N, C-alpha and C positions, 0 to 999 in steps of 0.2 A: 504494500500500500504506500501511497505517497502521502507524506505528512505536509503540513502547511508551509514549512520552510522550503521544502522542495518545490512546491507549487509556486510560491512567490519567486523563487530563483528562476524557474522556467518562464514564468510570465514576464519577469523583468528582462530576461535574455531576449525574448521575442520583441518586446518593446524597444530594447536597445538596438537590435538588428534593424528594426524599422526606421529608427531615427538615423542610424548610420547610413542606410541606403538612401534616405531622404536627403541627407546632407551631401551625399555623393552626387545625386542628380542635380541638386541646387548649385553645387560647385561647378558642374559642367555648364550650367546656364550662365553663371557669372563670368566664366572665362570667355564666353562668346561676346559678352558686353565689354567693350574696351574701357569704359570709364568707371568700372566697378571698383569699389574700395573694400578693403579687408576689415569688416566690422563683425564682431561676434553676434550672431543672431540669437534670439531667445531659444530657438530649437537647439542650438549648439550648447547653450548653458544647460538645458534640460538633458541633453545627451551626456554631458560630463557628470551631471548629478546621477543619472542612471548607471553610469560606469562606477561611480563611488558606491552606490547602493548594491550593485552586482558584486563588487569586490567584498563588501561587508557581509552580504548574505552568504557568499562562498566561504568566507572565513568562519562564519557561524556554523555553516553546514559541515565544514571539515572538522571543526572542534567538537561538534555534537556527536559525530559518528566516529567510532574507532575503527581503524583499518586492520 
């Protein structure tokens, strides 16, 4: 059975992949515009937050289960 920590880890992984793919597509769009400046978008900040949460959940998961 999957416990709640594993479910949160899987859901956050899927959300994180979606944000990364979205940023990849938006960076392709900005490279085609010649006057685009490099400004951190709110989605980029959310992506970094999800990376931090993913790392934290993974550490909790690895500490809670013994190998």
